[in-house]
Short mmCIF file of the C-alpha atoms (twelve columns), coordinates in Angstrom:
data_MODEL
# 
_entry.id   MODEL 
# 
loop_
_atom_site.group_PDB 
_atom_site.id 
_atom_site.type_symbol 
_atom_site.label_atom_id 
_atom_site.label_alt_id 
_atom_site.label_comp_id 
_atom_site.label_asym_id 
_atom_site.label_seq_id 
_atom_site.Cartn_x 
_atom_site.Cartn_y 
_atom_site.Cartn_z 
_atom_site.pdbx_PDB_model_num 
ATOM 1  C CA . MET A 1  1.844   21.289  -20.772 1 
ATOM 2  C CA . SER A 2  3.701   24.544  -19.364 1 
ATOM 3  C CA . GLU A 3  7.193   24.339  -19.944 1 
ATOM 4  C CA . LEU A 4  10.256  25.880  -17.345 1 
ATOM 5  C CA . SER A 5  13.379  27.070  -17.837 1 
ATOM 6  C CA . PRO A 6  15.654  23.769  -16.519 1 
ATOM 7  C CA . HIS A 7  16.179  23.896  -12.680 1 
ATOM 8  C CA . PRO A 8  19.714  23.708  -12.028 1 
ATOM 9  C CA . ASP A 9  19.288  21.071  -9.922  1 
ATOM 10 C CA . PRO A 10 18.404  17.576  -11.552 1 
ATOM 11 C CA . GLU A 11 16.620  16.080  -9.449  1 
ATOM 12 C CA . MET A 12 14.377  19.407  -8.510  1 
ATOM 13 C CA . ASP A 13 13.902  19.807  -12.332 1 
ATOM 14 C CA . ALA A 14 12.886  16.324  -12.278 1 
ATOM 15 C CA . PHE A 15 10.509  16.995  -9.875  1 
ATOM 16 C CA . GLU A 16 8.514   20.277  -11.201 1 
ATOM 17 C CA . GLN A 17 8.145   18.599  -14.397 1 
ATOM 18 C CA . ALA A 18 6.392   15.310  -13.044 1 
ATOM 19 C CA . LEU A 19 4.531   17.897  -10.932 1 
ATOM 20 C CA . LEU A 20 3.478   19.695  -14.012 1 
ATOM 21 C CA . ARG A 21 2.698   16.591  -15.842 1 
ATOM 22 C CA . SER A 22 0.373   15.448  -12.753 1 
ATOM 23 C CA . MET A 23 -1.398  18.922  -12.686 1 
ATOM 24 C CA . ASP A 24 -1.946  18.697  -16.473 1 
ATOM 25 C CA . GLU A 25 -3.607  15.056  -15.811 1 
ATOM 26 C CA . ALA A 26 -5.541  16.227  -13.027 1 
ATOM 27 C CA . LEU A 27 -7.134  18.957  -15.000 1 
ATOM 28 C CA . ARG A 28 -7.814  16.508  -17.993 1 
ATOM 29 C CA . GLY A 29 -9.926  14.195  -15.141 1 
ATOM 30 C CA . GLU A 30 -7.179  11.387  -15.775 1 
ATOM 31 C CA . HIS A 31 -6.782  10.830  -11.749 1 
ATOM 32 C CA . ALA A 32 -9.554  9.754   -9.289  1 
ATOM 33 C CA . ARG A 33 -12.023 12.241  -8.053  1 
ATOM 34 C CA . VAL A 34 -10.730 14.469  -5.128  1 
ATOM 35 C CA . SER A 35 -12.688 14.518  -2.153  1 
ATOM 36 C CA . THR A 36 -13.977 17.837  -0.672  1 
ATOM 37 C CA . PRO A 37 -13.079 18.294  3.236   1 
ATOM 38 C CA . GLU A 38 -16.750 17.979  4.075   1 
ATOM 39 C CA . GLU A 39 -16.620 14.539  2.555   1 
ATOM 40 C CA . ILE A 40 -13.557 13.919  4.360   1 
ATOM 41 C CA . VAL A 41 -14.808 14.769  7.874   1 
ATOM 42 C CA . ALA A 42 -18.154 13.066  7.236   1 
ATOM 43 C CA . ARG A 43 -15.999 9.386   6.849   1 
ATOM 44 C CA . ARG A 44 -16.954 7.067   9.702   1 
ATOM 45 C CA . ARG A 45 -13.828 5.388   10.865  1 
ATOM 46 C CA . GLY A 46 -12.816 1.796   10.010  1 
ATOM 47 C CA . ARG A 47 -13.131 -0.078  6.813   1 
ATOM 48 C CA . PRO A 48 -16.071 0.641   4.670   1 
ATOM 49 C CA . ARG A 49 -19.184 -1.643  4.991   1 
ATOM 50 C CA . GLY A 50 -19.230 -4.903  2.797   1 
ATOM 51 C CA . SER A 51 -15.494 -4.841  2.634   1 
ATOM 52 C CA . VAL A 52 -14.827 -7.506  5.387   1 
ATOM 53 C CA . LYS A 53 -14.118 -11.041 4.409   1 
ATOM 54 C CA . ALA A 54 -16.045 -14.276 4.824   1 
ATOM 55 C CA . HIS A 55 -12.913 -15.661 7.066   1 
ATOM 56 C CA . PRO A 56 -10.912 -12.898 8.139   1 
ATOM 57 C CA . LYS A 57 -7.493  -13.038 9.629   1 
ATOM 58 C CA . ILE A 58 -7.281  -12.931 13.435  1 
ATOM 59 C CA . GLN A 59 -4.359  -10.533 14.278  1 
ATOM 60 C CA . THR A 60 -2.306  -12.500 17.242  1 
ATOM 61 C CA . ALA A 61 1.069   -12.044 18.785  1 
ATOM 62 C CA . ILE A 62 3.582   -14.937 18.149  1 
ATOM 63 C CA . ARG A 63 7.465   -15.526 18.983  1 
ATOM 64 C CA . PHE A 64 9.944   -16.219 16.614  1 
ATOM 65 C CA . ASP A 65 13.738  -16.517 16.838  1 
ATOM 66 C CA . ALA A 66 15.347  -13.253 15.655  1 
ATOM 67 C CA . ASP A 67 17.332  -15.038 12.740  1 
ATOM 68 C CA . VAL A 68 13.746  -16.451 12.072  1 
ATOM 69 C CA . LEU A 69 11.872  -13.179 11.453  1 
ATOM 70 C CA . GLU A 70 14.723  -11.313 9.848   1 
ATOM 71 C CA . GLY A 71 14.879  -14.200 7.163   1 
ATOM 72 C CA . LEU A 72 10.838  -13.923 7.187   1 
ATOM 73 C CA . LYS A 73 10.945  -9.922  6.435   1 
ATOM 74 C CA . ALA A 74 14.064  -9.979  4.048   1 
ATOM 75 C CA . THR A 75 11.829  -11.588 1.164   1 
ATOM 76 C CA . GLY A 76 9.759   -8.410  1.302   1 
ATOM 77 C CA . LYS A 77 6.527   -6.724  1.361   1 
ATOM 78 C CA . GLY A 78 3.677   -9.309  2.039   1 
ATOM 79 C CA . TRP A 79 6.135   -11.649 4.401   1 
ATOM 80 C CA . GLN A 80 3.203   -12.249 6.893   1 
ATOM 81 C CA . THR A 81 1.163   -13.309 4.292   1 
ATOM 82 C CA . ARG A 82 3.897   -15.764 2.796   1 
ATOM 83 C CA . ALA A 83 4.465   -17.228 6.361   1 
ATOM 84 C CA . ASN A 84 0.451   -17.917 7.024   1 
ATOM 85 C CA . ASP A 85 0.258   -20.017 3.686   1 
ATOM 86 C CA . ALA A 86 3.364   -21.799 4.863   1 
ATOM 87 C CA . LEU A 87 1.589   -22.708 7.985   1 
ATOM 88 C CA . ARG A 88 -1.418  -23.405 6.200   1 
ATOM 89 C CA . GLU A 89 0.566   -26.081 3.620   1 
ATOM 90 C CA . TRP A 90 2.469   -27.487 6.969   1 
ATOM 91 C CA . LEU A 91 -1.011  -28.141 8.575   1 
ATOM 92 C CA . GLU A 92 -2.277  -29.434 5.804   1 
ATOM 93 C CA . ALA A 93 0.692   -31.912 5.196   1 
ATOM 94 C CA . ARG A 94 0.005   -32.816 8.554   1 
ATOM 95 C CA . SER A 95 -3.404  -33.883 8.352   1 
ATOM 96 C CA . ALA A 96 -3.288  -35.833 5.056   1 
# 
């Protein structure tokens, strides 16, 4: 890896070092192949064929109280999946 004299700004120095490491890894082929501009233009819009689930989720609009929605979102990434799972459990408990 190429070494540069440290940048006076620690954040910029860390960025430069990470960039050099990334370039070295790319030269060694340690990262995924990069698509050419022609390949990018030739791509079709939407999901790749065969990537659709047997039972896909359906987009809908639902209204929650502000505090409920805030609480769900506060749980972090994946909150919609967790809300879906909680509703499924509730439905299963009612049908039992």
